[in-house]
C-alpha positions in Angstrom: -45.9 -50.6 -34.1 -46.8 -53.0 -36.9 -45.2 -52.3 -40.2 -47.0 -53.1 -43.4 -45.2 -53.0 -46.8 -46.8 -51.2 -49.7 -48.4 -53.8 -52.1 -48.7 -56.4 -49.4 -52.0 -58.1 -48.6 -52.1 -56.5 -45.2 -52.2 -53.0 -46.7 -54.8 -54.0 -49.2 -56.9 -55.5 -46.3 -56.7 -52.3 -44.2 -57.3 -50.0 -47.2 -60.4 -51.9 -48.4 -61.8 -52.0 -44.9 -61.3 -48.2 -44.3 -62.6 -47.4 -47.8 -65.7 -49.4 -47.3 -66.3 -47.9 -43.9 -65.7 -44.4 -45.3 -68.2 -45.0 -48.1 -70.8 -46.2 -45.6 -70.4 -43.1 -43.4 -70.4 -40.8 -46.5 -73.7 -42.3 -47.7 -75.3 -41.9 -44.2 -74.2 -38.2 -44.1 -75.4 -37.6 -47.6 -78.9 -39.0 -46.6 -79.0 -36.6 -43.6 -78.0 -33.6 -45.7 -80.6 -34.4 -48.3 -83.2 -34.9 -45.6 -82.4 -31.5 -44.2 -82.5 -29.9 -47.6 -86.0 -31.3 -48.2 -87.5 -31.2 -44.7 -85.6 -28.1 -43.3 -86.2 -27.3 -39.6 -88.3 -30.4 -39.1 -85.3 -32.6 -40.0 -83.0 -30.5 -37.8 -85.3 -31.0 -34.9 -85.6 -34.8 -35.6 -81.8 -35.2 -35.8 -81.2 -33.1 -32.7 -83.5 -35.4 -30.8 -81.8 -38.5 -32.3 -78.1 -37.5 -31.9 -78.2 -35.0 -29.0 -81.1 -36.4 -27.0 -82.8 -33.0 -26.9 -86.3 -32.1 -28.1 -86.3 -28.6 -29.5 -89.0 -26.4 -30.9 -88.6 -24.5 -34.2 -88.1 -21.3 -32.2 -85.2 -22.8 -30.3 -83.2 -23.5 -33.5 -82.0 -19.9 -33.6 -80.4 -18.4 -30.6 -82.3 -15.2 -29.5 -80.6 -11.9 -28.7 -81.9 -12.3 -25.1 -80.2 -15.6 -24.8 -76.9 -14.1 -26.1 -77.0 -11.1 -23.7 -78.1 -13.4 -20.8 -75.0 -15.6 -21.5 -72.8 -12.9 -19.9 -74.5 -13.7 -16.6 -73.6 -17.4 -16.8 -69.8 -17.1 -17.2 -66.9 -16.3 -14.8 -66.3 -12.6 -14.5 -62.7 -12.8 -15.8 -63.7 -14.7 -18.9 -64.3 -11.6 -21.0 -61.0 -9.9 -20.1 -59.1 -13.1 -20.8 -61.0 -13.5 -24.1 -60.1 -10.0 -25.2 -56.4 -10.9 -24.8 -56.8 -14.2 -26.7 -58.8 -12.5 -29.5 -56.1 -9.8 -29.9 -53.4 -12.5 -30.2 -55.4 -14.6 -32.6 -56.2 -11.6 -34.8 -52.6 -10.5 -34.8 -51.5 -14.0 -35.8 -54.0 -14.4 -38.6 -53.4 -10.9 -40.0 -49.7 -11.7 -40.2 -50.2 -15.0 -42.0 -52.9 -13.7 -44.3 -52.0 -14.5 -47.9 -52.5 -11.7 -50.5 -53.1 -11.9 -54.2 -50.0 -11.5 -56.4 -49.0 -11.3 -60.0 -45.8 -11.4 -62.0 -44.5 -12.0 -65.5 -41.7 -14.5 -66.1 -38.8 -13.9 -68.5 -41.0 -15.0 -71.4 -43.8 -12.6 -70.5 -46.1 -15.3 -69.2 -48.4 -14.0 -66.4 -48.2 -15.9 -63.2 -49.9 -15.4 -59.9 -52.5 -16.3 -57.3 -55.9 -14.6 -56.7 -56.9 -14.8 -53.0 -60.6 -14.2 -52.6 -62.8 -14.7 -49.5 -65.9 -16.8 -49.6 -69.1 -14.9 -49.3 -70.4 -17.0 -46.5 -69.3 -20.0 -44.4 -70.8 -22.3 -41.8 -68.8 -23.2 -38.7 -69.6 -26.2 -36.5 -68.7 -25.5 -32.8 -68.5 -28.8 -30.9 -70.2 -28.7 -27.5 -72.1 -31.3 -25.5 -70.1 -32.5 -22.5 -66.9 -30.6 -23.5 -67.6 -27.3 -25.4 -64.7 -26.3 -27.5 -65.0 -22.6 -27.1 -61.6 -22.0 -28.8 -63.1 -23.3 -32.1 -65.2 -20.1 -32.3 -62.2 -17.7 -32.3 -59.9 -20.1 -34.2 -62.4 -20.3 -37.1 -64.4 -17.1 -37.0 -61.6 -14.7 -36.7 -59.6 -16.0 -39.7 -62.8 -15.9 -41.7 -63.5 -12.3 -40.7 -59.9 -11.3 -41.5 -60.1 -13.0 -44.9 -63.2 -10.9 -45.6 -66.0 -13.5 -45.3 -69.2 -11.4 -45.2 -71.6 -13.9 -43.5 -70.6 -16.5 -40.9 -73.1 -18.9 -39.4 -72.3 -20.8 -36.2 -73.8 -24.1 -35.5 -73.4 -25.8 -32.1 -75.3 -28.7 -30.5 -77.4 -27.8 -27.4 -76.9 -29.0 -23.9 -79.5 -31.5 -22.5 -81.8 -28.5 -21.7 -81.7 -27.2 -25.3 -79.3 -24.3 -24.7 -76.0 -23.4 -26.3 -73.0 -23.1 -24.0 -72.9 -19.5 -22.7 -69.1 -19.2 -23.3 -69.7 -20.0 -27.0 -72.4 -17.3 -27.1 -70.1 -14.7 -25.5 -67.2 -15.5 -27.8 -69.5 -15.2 -30.8 -70.3 -11.6 -29.9 -66.7 -10.4 -30.3 
């Protein structure tokens, strides 16, 4: 492992390179987000084709109820029973670690505390492609539900045929 001392030219060189790269990536992402805000579904379809190599129609952007119910036919039979155990464990863990709002007054009568409030809505990206990360669904959605988030949107890239991984769809139903 190479050691670089703070204040040395080596650190400055690494820092400036990563900062420049970070700024470049941030600008590219900002342009994509702005394009999606302006062009909506048209931009999503264009970027899905560019990044995922899949040509979608506007109708394919939202997963249908039929596709969700059909996902159960495309998974191993014991997946649901294993999933129920996992979800129970994850729920129990997050309920135990959930922070609660609190207030107190110090000796001088000054009010101190934290107000814990859930967001109204969140968007969750579920990686997929060649290695779908099914655990990302329950490790992000369950804590959001426990925290009281009212609306949770899942976003996941399609496979080469334009479909979302069936395991991700099944986990999403719990």
